[in-house]
C-alpha positions as CSV (number, residue, x, y, z in Angstrom):
1,M,38.2,58.8,65.5
2,T,39.6,57.2,68.7
3,T,42.7,58.5,70.4
4,T,45.3,56.3,72.0
5,A,46.6,57.2,75.4
6,T,50.4,57.1,76.2
7,T,51.7,54.1,78.2
8,D,54.0,56.2,80.3
9,P,52.5,56.3,83.8
10,G,54.0,59.7,84.4
11,A,52.5,61.2,81.4
12,T,49.2,63.1,81.0
13,D,47.3,62.7,77.8
14,H,46.4,66.2,76.3
15,G,45.1,64.7,73.1
16,A,41.6,65.4,72.0
17,T,39.4,65.0,69.0
18,D,38.0,68.2,67.4
19,P,34.4,68.4,66.3
20,T,35.3,67.2,62.8
21,G,36.6,63.9,64.2
22,E,40.3,64.7,63.5
23,T,42.9,64.0,66.2
24,M,44.3,67.2,67.6
25,E,48.0,67.6,68.5
26,R,49.0,66.1,71.9
27,T,51.8,67.0,74.3
28,T,53.2,64.8,77.1
29,A,53.8,66.3,80.5
30,Q,57.2,66.1,82.2
31,A,57.7,63.6,84.9
32,P,57.5,65.0,88.4
33,G,60.6,66.9,89.4
34,T,61.6,67.6,85.8
35,A,61.7,71.3,84.8
36,R,59.5,72.3,81.9
37,P,61.3,73.9,78.9
38,T,61.0,77.7,79.0
39,A,61.7,78.3,75.3
40,P,58.4,79.0,73.4
41,H,57.5,77.4,70.2
42,A,58.3,79.3,67.0
43,P,54.8,80.8,66.6
44,D,54.8,81.9,70.2
45,A,58.2,83.4,69.9
46,E,57.1,85.4,66.9
47,R,54.0,86.6,68.7
48,L,56.0,87.7,71.7
49,R,58.5,89.5,69.5
50,R,55.6,91.4,67.8
51,W,54.0,92.3,71.2
52,R,57.4,93.5,72.4
53,M,57.8,95.8,69.4
54,V,54.3,97.1,69.9
55,L,54.5,97.7,73.6
56,G,57.9,99.2,73.7
57,A,61.0,98.9,75.9
58,D,58.9,99.1,79.1
59,S,57.4,95.7,78.3
60,A,60.8,93.9,78.1
61,D,60.4,92.3,81.5
62,S,56.8,91.3,81.1
63,T,57.2,89.7,77.7
64,G,60.6,88.1,78.5
65,C,61.6,88.8,74.9
66,T,65.0,90.2,74.0
67,L,65.4,92.0,70.7
68,T,68.5,91.7,68.6
69,G,69.8,93.0,65.3
70,Q,67.5,95.2,63.2
71,D,64.6,94.7,65.7
72,A,66.7,96.2,68.4
73,A,67.7,99.1,66.2
74,M,64.0,99.8,65.2
75,D,63.0,99.6,68.8
76,G,65.7,102.1,69.8
77,A,64.5,104.6,67.1
78,L,60.9,104.2,68.3
79,N,61.8,104.4,72.0
80,A,63.8,107.6,71.4
81,L,60.5,109.3,70.2
82,Y,57.7,107.4,72.0
83,G,59.5,106.0,75.1
84,G,58.2,107.0,78.6
85,G,61.1,109.5,79.1
86,A,61.1,110.8,75.5
87,G,62.6,114.2,75.4
88,K,63.4,114.4,79.2
89,N,67.0,113.5,79.0
90,P,68.9,116.2,77.0
91,G,71.8,113.9,76.5
92,G,69.7,111.1,75.0
93,G,70.2,107.4,75.8
94,R,69.7,105.9,79.2
95,G,69.9,107.9,82.4
96,A,70.3,106.9,86.0
97,G,66.8,105.3,86.1
98,G,67.8,103.0,83.3
99,R,64.9,103.8,80.9
100,S,64.9,107.4,79.8
101,A,64.8,108.2,76.1
102,G,65.1,111.2,73.7
103,L,66.9,112.4,70.7
104,G,69.0,114.9,72.7
105,A,69.7,118.5,71.7
106,S,72.6,117.8,69.4
107,A,72.2,118.0,65.7
108,P,74.4,114.9,64.9
109,S,72.1,112.8,67.2
110,V,69.0,114.0,65.4
111,A,70.6,113.5,61.9
112,R,71.5,110.0,62.9
113,W,68.0,109.2,64.1
114,L,66.5,110.6,60.9
115,G,68.7,108.4,58.9
116,D,67.7,105.4,61.0
117,I,64.0,105.8,60.6
118,R,64.3,106.2,56.9
119,T,66.3,102.9,56.8
120,Y,63.8,100.9,58.9
121,F,60.4,102.3,58.0
122,P,58.4,103.2,54.8
123,S,58.1,106.8,53.7
124,S,54.5,107.2,55.0
125,V,55.6,106.1,58.5
126,V,58.7,108.2,58.4
127,Q,56.6,111.3,57.7
128,V,54.3,110.6,60.7
129,M,57.4,110.0,63.0
130,Q,59.0,113.3,61.9
131,R,55.8,115.1,62.6
132,D,55.5,113.6,66.0
133,A,59.2,114.4,66.7
134,I,58.6,118.1,65.9
135,D,55.5,118.2,68.1
136,R,56.7,116.0,71.1
137,L,60.4,116.9,71.2
138,G,60.4,120.5,70.0
139,L,62.7,119.8,67.0
140,A,61.4,122.7,64.9
141,A,64.4,124.8,65.7
142,L,66.8,122.2,64.3
143,L,65.0,122.4,61.0
144,L,66.7,125.8,60.6
145,E,70.0,123.9,59.9
146,P,70.6,122.9,56.3
147,E,71.9,119.5,57.2
148,M,68.7,118.7,59.0
149,L,66.6,119.6,56.1
150,E,68.6,117.4,53.8
151,A,68.0,114.5,56.1
152,V,64.2,114.7,56.5
153,E,61.4,113.1,54.4
154,A,59.6,116.0,52.8
155,D,55.7,116.2,53.0
156,V,53.0,118.8,53.3
157,H,53.2,119.0,57.0
158,L,57.0,119.6,56.9
159,V,56.3,122.4,54.4
160,G,53.8,123.9,56.9
161,T,56.5,123.8,59.7
162,L,59.1,125.4,57.4
163,L,56.7,128.2,56.5
164,S,56.0,128.9,60.1
165,L,59.8,129.2,60.7
166,N,60.3,131.3,57.6
167,K,60.9,134.6,59.3
168,A,63.4,133.1,61.7
169,M,65.2,131.1,59.1
170,P,68.9,132.1,58.5
171,E,70.0,132.9,54.9
172,T,72.2,129.8,54.8
173,T,69.1,127.6,55.3
174,K,66.6,129.4,53.0
175,E,67.8,127.9,49.7
176,T,67.7,124.4,51.2
177,A,64.2,125.1,52.5
178,R,63.0,126.3,49.1
179,A,64.4,123.2,47.5
180,V,62.5,121.0,50.0
181,V,59.3,123.0,49.5
182,R,59.7,122.9,45.7
183,K,60.0,119.1,45.7
184,V,56.8,118.7,47.7
185,V,55.0,121.3,45.4
186,E,56.1,119.5,42.2
187,D,54.9,116.2,43.5
188,L,51.5,117.7,44.4
189,E,51.2,119.3,41.0
190,K,51.9,116.0,39.2
191,R,49.3,114.3,41.3
192,L,46.6,117.0,41.1
193,A,47.1,119.2,38.0
194,S,45.9,116.9,35.1
195,R,42.6,115.8,36.8
196,T,41.9,119.4,37.9
197,R,42.3,120.8,34.4
198,A,40.3,118.0,32.8
199,T,37.4,118.3,35.3
200,L,37.2,122.1,35.1
201,T,37.6,122.3,31.3
202,G,34.5,120.0,31.0
203,A,32.6,122.1,33.5
204,L,33.5,125.3,31.7
205,D,32.5,123.9,28.3
206,R,29.1,122.8,29.7
207,S,28.5,126.1,31.4
208,A,29.3,127.9,28.1
209,R,26.8,126.0,25.9
210,I,24.1,128.2,24.3
211,S,20.5,127.6,23.3
212,R,20.4,129.6,20.0
213,P,23.6,128.5,18.2
214,R,24.6,129.1,14.6
215,H,24.5,126.0,12.4
216,R,28.2,125.4,12.6
217,D,28.1,125.7,16.5
218,I,25.4,123.0,17.0
219,D,26.3,120.2,19.3
220,W,24.4,117.5,17.3
221,N,24.8,114.6,19.8
222,R,23.3,116.6,22.7
223,T,20.7,118.1,20.4
224,V,19.5,114.7,19.2
225,R,19.3,113.4,22.8
226,A,17.4,116.4,24.0
227,N,14.8,116.0,21.3
228,L,14.2,112.2,21.2
229,K,10.7,112.8,22.5
230,N,9.9,114.5,19.2
231,Y,10.6,111.5,17.0
232,L,8.2,111.0,14.1
233,P,8.1,108.0,11.8
234,V,8.5,108.6,8.1
235,P,6.2,106.7,5.6
236,G,8.1,104.3,3.4
237,P,8.0,104.2,-0.4
238,A,5.0,102.7,-2.2
239,A,5.1,99.0,-2.5
240,A,5.1,97.6,-6.1
241,G,1.5,97.6,-7.3
242,G,0.1,98.7,-3.9
243,A,-0.3,101.5,-1.4
244,G,2.5,103.0,0.5
245,D,3.7,101.5,3.8
246,P,2.0,103.7,6.4
247,G,4.3,102.4,9.2
248,G,7.4,103.4,7.4
249,A,10.5,101.3,6.8
250,E,12.0,99.7,9.8
251,G,14.2,102.3,11.7
252,R,13.3,105.2,9.5
253,G,12.0,108.4,11.1
254,T,12.9,112.0,11.8
255,I,13.4,114.1,14.9
256,V,11.9,117.6,15.2
257,P,14.5,119.7,16.9
258,E,12.4,122.0,19.1
259,R,15.6,122.9,21.1
260,L,19.0,123.4,19.7
261,I,22.1,123.0,21.9
262,G,25.3,124.6,20.8
263,Y,28.9,125.0,21.8
264,G,29.9,128.3,23.2
265,R,32.2,130.1,20.8
266,A,35.8,130.1,21.7
267,S,36.9,133.3,23.4
268,R,40.2,134.8,24.4
269,S,38.6,136.2,27.6
270,A,38.1,134.2,30.8
271,K,34.8,132.5,31.2
272,K,34.8,132.5,35.0
273,D,36.5,134.4,37.8
274,V,37.8,132.5,40.8
275,V,38.9,134.0,44.1
276,L,40.7,131.9,46.6
277,C,40.6,133.5,50.0
278,I,42.9,131.6,52.4
279,D,43.1,131.8,56.2
280,Q,46.9,131.6,57.1
281,S,46.4,131.0,60.8
282,G,48.7,128.3,62.1
283,S,46.1,125.5,62.2
284,M,45.6,126.0,58.4
285,A,49.1,125.1,57.3
286,A,48.3,122.1,55.1
287,S,45.4,123.9,53.6
288,V,47.6,126.9,52.6
289,V,50.0,124.5,50.9
290,Y,47.3,122.7,48.9
291,A,45.4,125.9,48.1
292,S,48.6,127.5,46.7
293,V,49.2,124.5,44.4
294,F,45.6,124.6,43.2
295,G,45.8,128.4,42.7
296,A,48.8,127.9,40.4
297,V,47.0,125.2,38.4
298,L,43.8,127.3,38.0
299,A,45.9,130.3,37.0
300,S,47.5,128.3,34.2
301,M,44.0,127.8,32.6
302,R,43.3,130.7,30.3
303,T,39.5,130.2,30.6
304,L,39.8,131.1,34.3
305,S,40.8,134.4,35.9
306,T,42.2,133.4,39.3
307,R,43.0,135.6,42.3
308,L,44.7,134.3,45.5
309,V,44.3,136.3,48.7
310,V,45.8,135.2,52.1
311,F,44.9,136.8,55.4
312,D,45.3,136.9,59.2
313,T,44.5,140.3,60.6
314,A,46.0,141.8,57.5
315,V,45.1,140.9,53.8
316,V,47.8,140.2,51.2
317,D,47.0,139.7,47.5
318,L,49.5,137.1,46.0
319,T,47.9,136.9,42.6
320,D,51.0,138.3,40.8
321,Q,53.0,135.3,42.2
322,L,50.7,132.6,41.1
323,D,53.0,131.4,38.3
324,D,55.2,129.9,41.0
325,P,53.4,128.3,44.0
326,V,56.7,128.2,46.0
327,D,56.9,132.0,45.9
328,V,53.2,132.1,47.0
329,L,54.0,129.9,50.0
330,F,57.0,131.9,51.1
331,G,54.8,135.0,50.7
332,T,52.5,133.7,53.5
333,Q,53.1,134.2,57.2
334,L,51.5,131.4,59.2
335,G,50.2,132.3,62.6
336,G,48.6,135.4,64.1
337,G,45.0,136.5,64.4
338,T,42.1,136.2,62.0
339,D,39.9,138.9,60.4
340,I,37.6,137.1,57.9
341,N,35.4,140.1,57.4
342,R,38.3,142.3,56.3
343,A,39.5,139.6,53.9
344,L,36.0,139.2,52.4
345,A,35.6,143.0,52.1
346,Y,38.8,143.0,49.9
347,C,37.6,140.1,47.8
348,Q,34.2,141.7,47.3
349,S,35.8,144.9,46.1
350,R,37.6,143.0,43.4
351,I,34.5,141.3,41.9
352,T,33.4,142.8,38.6
353,R,31.3,139.9,37.2
354,P,29.2,138.5,40.1
355,A,27.3,136.0,38.0
356,D,30.5,134.5,36.7
357,T,32.5,134.6,39.9
358,V,33.3,131.8,42.4
359,V,34.7,132.8,45.8
360,V,36.3,130.0,47.9
361,L,36.8,130.8,51.5
362,I,39.2,128.4,53.2
363,S,39.1,128.9,56.9
364,D,38.3,127.3,60.3
365,L,35.9,130.3,60.7
366,Y,37.3,131.5,64.1
367,E,36.5,135.1,63.4
368,G,38.4,137.8,65.2
369,G,36.7,140.6,63.3
370,I,33.1,141.6,63.1
371,R,30.9,138.5,62.8
372,D,27.7,140.1,61.7
373,E,29.5,142.1,59.0
374,M,31.1,138.9,57.7
375,L,27.8,137.2,57.3
376,K,26.3,140.3,55.7
377,R,29.1,140.3,53.1
378,V,28.5,136.7,52.3
379,A,24.8,137.3,51.9
380,A,25.4,140.3,49.7
381,M,27.8,138.4,47.4
382,K,25.3,135.5,47.0
383,A,22.5,137.9,46.3
384,S,24.5,139.4,43.5
385,G,25.0,136.0,41.9
386,V,28.4,135.0,43.3
387,Q,28.9,131.2,43.9
388,F,30.3,131.1,47.4
389,V,32.1,128.0,48.7
390,T,33.3,127.6,52.4
391,L,36.0,125.0,53.1
392,L,36.9,124.3,56.7
393,A,40.0,122.6,55.5
394,L,41.7,121.6,52.2
395,S,43.7,118.6,53.4
396,D,43.7,114.9,53.7
397,E,43.0,114.9,57.5
398,G,39.3,115.9,57.4
399,A,37.7,118.8,59.3
400,P,39.9,120.5,62.0
401,A,38.5,122.3,65.0
402,Y,36.2,125.0,63.7
403,D,33.6,127.5,64.8
404,H,30.3,125.5,64.6
405,E,28.1,128.5,65.1
406,H,29.6,130.4,62.2
407,A,29.5,127.3,60.0
408,A,25.8,126.9,60.7
409,A,25.2,130.5,59.9
410,L,26.9,130.2,56.6
411,G,25.0,127.1,55.8
412,A,21.7,129.0,56.5
413,L,22.8,131.5,53.8
414,G,23.3,128.7,51.3
415,A,27.1,128.4,51.7
416,P,27.5,125.1,53.5
417,A,30.9,124.8,55.3
418,F,32.7,121.5,55.0
419,A,36.1,120.0,54.8
420,C,37.5,119.0,51.4
421,T,40.2,116.6,50.4
422,P,42.5,117.6,47.6
423,D,41.1,114.8,45.4
424,L,37.5,116.2,45.9
425,F,38.4,119.8,45.2
426,P,38.2,119.7,41.4
427,D,34.6,118.3,41.7
428,V,33.7,121.0,44.1
429,M,35.0,123.7,41.8
430,A,33.2,122.1,38.8
431,A,29.9,122.1,40.6
432,A,30.4,125.7,41.6
433,I,31.2,126.7,38.0
434,E,28.1,124.9,36.7
435,K,26.0,126.2,39.6
436,R,25.1,122.7,40.6
437,P,24.7,121.6,44.3
438,L,28.1,121.1,45.9
439,P,29.3,117.5,46.6
440,V,29.3,118.0,50.3
441,P,30.8,114.9,52.1
442,D,28.8,113.0,54.7
443,K,29.1,114.4,58.2
444,E,30.6,111.2,59.4
445,T,33.6,111.6,57.1
446,Q,34.3,115.0,58.6
447,Q,34.7,113.9,62.2
């Protein structure tokens, strides 16, 4: 298609034809001496606004974009946390240099900021910003005030922070803190409990099937499938005036059941014993929260006998508190050293049915105790028939920093160490109960 040039002698034709033959948009240059308009087109203005929001207040001069209204308020909330001077100005706001930021040390300022971010950002973003504020600006101490706890968006990581502050928490704050923790725990139970019970109930039923059942206990569907290779055709009735049908009537035959498969008889006693052995060092906070919730769910299943043990350099058995995971969490004490060998020695002493026991060690494997003794205990438990599972983390974040040498040593003993998300945990437990290979995630997903 042909393009027509402008007849203005002071104009420059910027028109062109694209490869498809369509005429592209043209603009006419200004006459000499005439200033070019500085206002960008609408798409350019939106692009600059977005870049200004991404790059922060320090980019205001380079983008030439001024934020107004809600954009300015959102930018202020972000700059208070992520600005170049974040946390350096105790009074908050702008200092002598013109561009310092921070939330300040006053509780009203922080409460206002917490309210702002909940107004402008979705819940998932709010949780990330709160976590960053605690880490970058040292706001953990302010969580000891009830009004601060009422303003925050509760999540697993906030619960971990509250547990680490548990001993320093004043009595006026503890009830509010328990309410925050209970809300998170109840949300997790709603998300995880039904699938966990369904998955493990199926695994327990399968592991309880027997090969010499009574007639009333035969699982006919599985018995037929297991003996299809023994199908025999049955001769049909004699035809009128002739010999019988040697091939048998269509679809008629019989199965010779060489192997019967039956349901395990219902029992009031537990079919399997589960021991959750949880490292309560500071880096394992999210894992402690999830493990406590799962411990309560497992303890509610009468076909399982569940024990929950937490440890640092000391060992604490919290099994008697498993009916309320909030009590379990407030019974932990995040931080301190680690003595895995001592914790495993305690767990080993409580095992009475090795062939029906699953031990789950949740730890980053940084051992402060006796390494060789720890490995010997794991080897002894496995040799006795215990199913041993090592989880580097039980959280959504993947594998944390962990001791690679110890992880490799446990893997060599047949107890591979890997990180596990809460959604995968029921499948891991089902595999351990049925003594199947564990569904270990790919290494790439653990980085």
